[in-house]
C-alpha positions in Angstrom: -35.6 0.8 16.5 -35.3 2.2 12.8 -36.5 5.4 13.9 -34.5 5.5 16.9 -31.1 4.4 14.5 -31.7 6.7 11.7 -31.4 9.8 14.2 -28.2 9.1 16.3 -25.2 10.4 15.3 -23.2 6.8 15.7 -19.4 6.3 15.4 -19.8 2.5 14.7 -21.9 -0.4 14.8 -21.1 -3.0 16.8 -22.7 -6.8 16.6 -22.5 -9.7 18.7 -24.0 -12.3 16.6 -23.9 -13.3 12.7 -27.5 -13.7 12.4 -30.8 -12.7 14.8 -29.4 -8.8 14.7 -26.4 -9.2 12.5 -27.9 -8.5 9.4 -29.7 -5.8 10.8 -26.4 -4.1 12.2 -25.2 -5.0 8.8 -27.3 -2.6 7.1 -27.3 0.0 9.6 -23.4 0.0 9.2 -23.9 0.8 5.3 -26.1 3.2 5.7 -24.7 5.6 8.0 -21.3 4.4 6.9 -20.0 3.3 10.3 -17.6 0.9 10.6 -19.1 -2.9 11.4 -17.2 -4.2 14.8 -18.2 -8.2 15.2 -17.4 -9.7 18.5 -17.2 -13.2 17.8 -18.0 -14.8 21.1 -17.7 -19.0 21.1 -17.6 -21.7 18.8 -20.9 -22.1 17.4 -20.0 -25.7 15.6 -20.1 -26.1 19.8 -24.0 -26.0 20.1 -25.3 -27.0 16.6 -27.0 -29.6 18.7 -29.9 -27.3 19.6 -31.2 -26.8 16.0 -34.1 -29.8 15.9 -34.4 -31.7 13.2 -30.8 -31.1 11.0 -27.7 -33.1 12.1 -25.4 -31.7 14.0 -22.8 -31.9 11.2 -24.9 -29.7 8.6 -26.3 -27.1 10.8 -21.9 -26.3 12.3 -21.1 -26.6 8.9 -24.0 -24.0 7.6 -23.9 -21.3 10.6 -20.0 -22.1 10.7 -19.4 -20.5 6.9 -22.5 -17.8 7.6 -20.0 -16.7 10.4 -16.7 -16.5 8.3 -19.2 -14.6 5.6 -20.7 -12.2 8.1 -16.8 -12.0 9.8 -15.1 -11.0 6.6 -17.5 -8.3 5.5 -16.5 -6.4 9.4 -14.1 -3.8 9.8 -13.0 -6.0 13.2 -13.9 -9.0 14.4 -13.1 -9.7 17.8 -12.1 -13.0 19.7 -12.3 -13.4 23.3 -8.7 -15.7 22.8 -6.1 -15.7 20.4 -7.3 -20.0 20.6 -9.9 -18.6 18.7 -8.8 -16.4 16.4 -6.6 -19.4 15.6 -10.0 -21.3 15.1 -11.8 -18.7 12.9 -8.9 -18.3 10.6 -8.5 -22.0 9.9 -12.8 -22.1 9.2 -11.4 -19.9 6.5 -11.8 -15.6 7.9 -9.8 -14.0 5.9 -10.2 -10.6 7.8 -6.8 -9.2 8.8 -8.3 -7.2 11.5 -8.8 -9.8 14.0 -8.2 -8.6 17.9 -8.4 -11.0 20.7 -9.5 -9.5 23.9 -10.4 -11.3 26.6 -13.4 -11.1 28.4 -12.0 -9.7 31.5 -11.7 -12.3 34.5 -9.7 -11.8 37.2 -8.3 -14.9 37.7 -6.8 -13.8 41.5 -10.2 -13.3 42.8 -10.8 -16.7 42.4 -7.8 -18.3 43.3 -7.6 -20.3 46.8 -11.3 -20.4 47.4 -13.2 -21.7 50.2 -15.6 -24.8 48.5 -16.9 -26.0 51.8 -17.5 -22.0 52.8 -19.6 -21.0 49.2 -21.3 -24.3 49.1 -22.6 -23.3 53.1 -23.2 -19.6 51.6 -25.2 -20.1 48.9 -27.0 -23.8 50.3 -25.6 -25.8 47.6 -25.9 -29.6 48.8 -22.4 -32.1 48.4 -24.6 -33.6 45.5 -25.3 -31.0 43.9 
């Protein structure tokens, strides 16, 4: 991966997560002198219970702290909604470059849908 990225002329580095490949993205942004864009997709504290053997409160505090630090070192933070934007600010994100960009679900498409017709089409039983 390093050989491929090294040979690319990149305008930005876009990170989807502060962990996993987040540190790799941050390093490449620095190497390439490219802006680091971070999309904060979710409220990580809602997933702390998936961390085995660590109390939820501790796991939640750790990931939030790490994500806040990552966001504050990014050139731009994208959130899916204005409410998430406000939540991460309350958690300590001081980055002035935060933009809420909705995921883009066309709500009109799902209005007045026929529940029974959809369940029949996809063979979904009433108790499922």
